[in-house]
C-alpha positions in Angstrom: 112.4 86.6 118.0 109.9 83.7 118.0 106.4 84.5 118.7 104.1 82.3 120.6 102.1 79.7 118.5 98.9 81.7 118.6 98.0 81.7 114.9 95.5 78.8 115.0 93.9 80.3 118.3 93.5 83.7 116.7 91.6 81.9 113.8 89.5 79.7 116.1 85.7 79.4 115.5 85.3 80.0 119.2 85.2 83.6 120.1 86.3 82.9 123.6 89.4 81.3 122.3 90.1 84.0 119.9 89.6 86.7 122.7 92.0 84.9 125.0 94.6 84.5 122.1 94.5 88.3 121.3 94.8 89.0 125.2 97.9 86.8 125.2 99.4 88.5 122.1 98.9 91.9 123.6 100.7 90.7 126.7 103.6 89.2 124.7 104.0 92.3 122.5 104.1 94.8 125.5 106.6 92.8 127.2 108.8 92.2 124.3 111.6 94.4 123.0 112.6 92.3 119.8 111.3 92.1 116.4 109.2 89.1 115.6 110.7 87.0 112.8 108.9 87.2 109.4 107.6 83.8 109.2 106.1 84.0 112.8 104.7 87.3 111.8 103.0 86.1 108.8 101.4 83.3 110.8 100.2 85.7 113.5 98.6 88.2 110.8 96.9 85.2 109.0 95.3 84.2 112.3 94.3 87.7 112.9 92.9 88.1 109.5 90.6 85.1 109.8 89.7 85.7 113.3 88.4 89.2 112.3 86.8 87.4 109.3 84.6 85.5 111.8 83.5 88.2 114.1 79.8 88.8 112.9 78.2 91.6 115.1 78.8 95.3 114.4 79.5 96.2 118.1 81.8 93.1 118.3 83.6 94.0 115.0 84.1 97.7 116.1 85.7 96.7 119.5 88.0 94.0 117.9 89.0 96.5 115.2 90.1 98.8 117.8 91.7 96.1 119.9 93.8 94.9 117.1 95.0 98.3 116.0 96.0 99.1 119.5 98.4 96.1 119.4 100.6 98.5 117.6 100.9 100.8 120.4 101.4 98.0 122.9 105.0 97.7 121.4 107.3 100.1 123.1 110.2 100.2 120.5 109.1 102.2 117.5 111.1 100.0 115.1 109.5 96.9 116.3 106.1 98.4 116.2 106.7 99.5 112.5 107.9 96.0 111.7 104.5 94.7 113.1 102.5 97.2 111.1 104.3 96.2 108.0 103.1 92.8 108.7 99.6 94.0 108.8 99.8 95.9 105.5 101.3 92.9 103.7 98.5 90.7 105.0 95.7 93.1 103.9 97.2 93.5 100.5 97.7 89.7 100.1 94.2 88.8 101.4 92.1 91.7 100.1 90.8 90.3 96.9 89.4 87.3 98.7 87.1 89.5 100.9 83.5 89.2 99.8 81.1 92.1 99.6 79.3 91.0 102.8 82.4 91.4 104.8 84.2 94.3 102.9 82.8 97.2 105.0 84.2 95.7 108.3 87.7 95.4 106.7 87.5 99.0 105.6 86.8 99.8 109.2 89.8 97.8 110.2 92.0 99.6 107.8 90.7 103.0 109.1 91.7 101.8 112.7 95.2 100.9 111.8 95.7 104.3 110.0 94.5 106.0 113.2 96.8 103.9 115.3 99.7 104.6 112.9 99.3 108.2 113.5 99.2 107.8 117.2 102.5 105.7 116.9 104.1 108.4 114.9 103.2 111.2 117.4 104.5 109.1 120.2 107.8 109.0 118.2 107.5 112.7 117.9 107.4 112.5 114.1 111.0 111.2 114.1 112.4 111.3 110.5 113.6 107.6 110.4 110.2 106.5 111.8 108.1 108.5 109.2 110.5 107.3 106.3 110.1 103.8 107.4 106.3 104.1 107.7 106.2 105.7 104.0 108.3 102.7 102.8 105.7 100.4 104.4 103.0 102.0 102.3 104.9 102.4 99.1 107.2 99.3 98.9 106.2 96.2 96.7 103.4 94.7 98.6 102.3 97.9 100.1 98.9 99.6 99.7 100.2 102.7 97.8 103.0 101.0 95.8 102.7 102.5 92.2 104.6 99.6 90.5 102.9 96.5 92.1 100.0 95.9 89.8 98.8 93.1 92.3 97.9 95.7 95.0 94.2 96.2 94.9 93.3 99.8 93.8 90.3 100.0 96.2 92.9 100.1 99.1 94.5 103.3 97.8 91.0 104.8 97.2 90.0 104.0 100.8 93.3 105.5 102.2 92.9 108.7 100.1 89.3 109.0 101.6 90.3 108.5 105.3 93.8 109.9 105.5 93.5 113.5 106.5 90.1 112.6 108.3 92.0 110.2 110.7 94.9 112.6 111.2 92.6 115.4 112.3 90.7 113.1 114.6 94.0 111.9 116.3 95.2 115.5 116.7 91.9 116.6 118.2 91.8 113.7 120.7 95.3 114.2 121.9 94.8 117.9 122.0 91.9 117.7 124.5 93.6 114.7 126.4 96.9 116.6 127.2 97.8 120.0 128.6 100.0 120.8 125.5 99.4 120.4 121.8 101.2 117.4 120.1 103.9 118.3 117.8 102.6 119.3 114.4 102.5 116.6 111.7 104.8 117.1 108.7 102.2 117.2 105.9 104.9 117.0 103.1 106.2 113.8 104.6 102.8 112.3 105.0 101.6 113.2 101.6 104.7 111.8 99.7 103.3 108.4 99.2 100.3 109.7 97.7 102.0 112.2 95.6 104.4 109.4 94.3 101.4 107.1 93.4 99.5 110.0 91.8 102.7 110.6 89.6 103.3 107.0 88.5 99.9 105.3 88.5 98.9 104.0 85.1 95.2 104.1 86.3 93.4 107.5 85.6 90.7 106.8 88.3 93.5 106.2 90.9 94.9 109.7 90.1 91.5 111.2 90.2 90.6 109.8 93.5 93.8 110.9 95.2 93.2 114.6 93.9 89.5 114.7 94.7 89.4 112.8 98.0 92.7 114.0 99.5 94.5 116.9 97.9 91.7 119.1 96.9 90.1 119.0 100.3 93.4 119.5 102.0 94.4 122.5 99.8 91.0 124.1 100.3 91.2 123.6 104.1 94.6 125.4 104.2 93.6 128.3 101.9 93.5 131.8 103.1 90.1 132.9 104.4 88.5 136.0 102.9 85.6 138.3 103.9 85.3 140.0 100.4 81.7 139.7 99.4 82.5 141.3 96.0 84.3 138.4 94.7 83.1 136.6 91.5 80.7 133.9 91.9 83.2 131.2 91.2 85.7 132.6 93.6 83.0 132.9 96.3 82.1 129.2 95.7 85.7 128.3 96.3 85.9 130.3 99.5 82.8 128.5 100.8 84.3 125.3 100.0 87.6 126.1 101.7 85.7 127.3 104.7 83.7 124.2 104.9 86.8 121.9 104.7 88.6 124.0 107.3 85.7 123.3 109.6 86.0 119.6 108.8 89.8 119.5 109.7 90.2 122.2 112.3 93.0 120.4 114.3 94.8 119.7 111.0 94.6 123.4 109.9 95.6 124.9 113.2 98.5 122.6 114.0 100.6 121.4 111.1 104.0 121.9 109.6 105.8 121.2 106.3 108.6 118.8 107.1 110.4 119.2 110.4 108.0 119.2 113.3 110.5 120.1 116.1 112.3 123.0 114.3 109.4 124.5 112.3 106.7 124.4 114.7 103.2 125.3 113.4 103.1 126.7 109.8 100.3 129.0 108.9 97.9 127.5 106.5 98.4 129.7 103.4 102.1 129.3 103.6 101.9 125.5 104.2 99.5 125.2 101.2 102.0 127.1 99.0 104.8 124.8 100.0 102.8 121.6 99.4 101.7 123.0 96.1 105.4 123.4 95.2 105.9 119.7 96.3 103.2 118.7 93.7 105.1 120.7 91.0 108.5 119.1 92.0 106.9 115.5 91.9 105.4 116.3 88.5 108.7 117.4 87.2 110.4 114.0 87.9 111.4 112.0 84.9 109.7 108.8 86.3 106.3 110.7 86.3 103.9 109.6 83.7 103.3 112.2 81.1 99.4 112.1 81.5 99.8 112.5 85.2 102.4 115.2 84.9 99.9 117.3 83.1 97.1 116.8 85.7 99.8 117.7 88.5 101.0 120.9 86.8 97.4 121.8 86.2 96.8 121.4 90.0 99.9 123.4 91.0 98.9 126.2 88.4 95.2 126.4 89.7 96.5 126.7 93.2 99.1 129.2 92.5 96.6 131.3 90.5 94.1 131.5 93.3 97.1 132.7 95.7 97.7 135.5 93.3 94.1 136.6 93.3 93.7 136.5 97.0 
């Protein structure tokens, strides 16, 4: 499908022209059922990137970031929406190193908005297996932000995703839980964590592994840990329990409504059992032959520490 020639208008120096172009793009995407050709998609995203580059006031930037991310949800066909989303990530990875320090924060915000919209898209698709597999491929394929083998991918993108991933998922679940009469289907955490586990296993950068564990895995496993009222626990154990309680309070919607892999058949899985299953996934990824030896040792240690805490609970 050929997209309208909006690229140059999206990148216009005039805000009114950019706003009109985004509105026209939104209408076009909502009315079309076909996938945009890659050359046209690349032109559109390049225009979007530079249009966002020229937004210069915080409130304008926030509103524009939300409007751009919501374009994904204007596309009715999930496959077409995912193809559009792939274009976003390819553009971000391609252009990221050219963003100066004065603009980087607003692009971090833009990435956060697109992560949020991606979760809303997958919830709309009822966590369809094909959709989640395609989404993970977008993140991990060459040119994707979590690709372990593409050294051109900026590491700061992976760090940012690790920082915000479960926060945005919890936020989406909370909004949808209050906006509807029934809870959304529970997100399959094993599926959603797979790109991060693969990157943790294969990255040659020690700091990348450390960030994934400290910003994503440790907080999630702590949030899912079993609560305890035993005041006679050793000081170190009590400290871990306090941390677990704090994380559980930070991600209440995630803790109360998540599953391991199959949303429709599993239903909600209790936190401690889900934690045990996810820790087992860490062990299994660590055991793969393609996992780097240094990362394998760290992942085994993470699994062993988690399994040891379960035995002492």
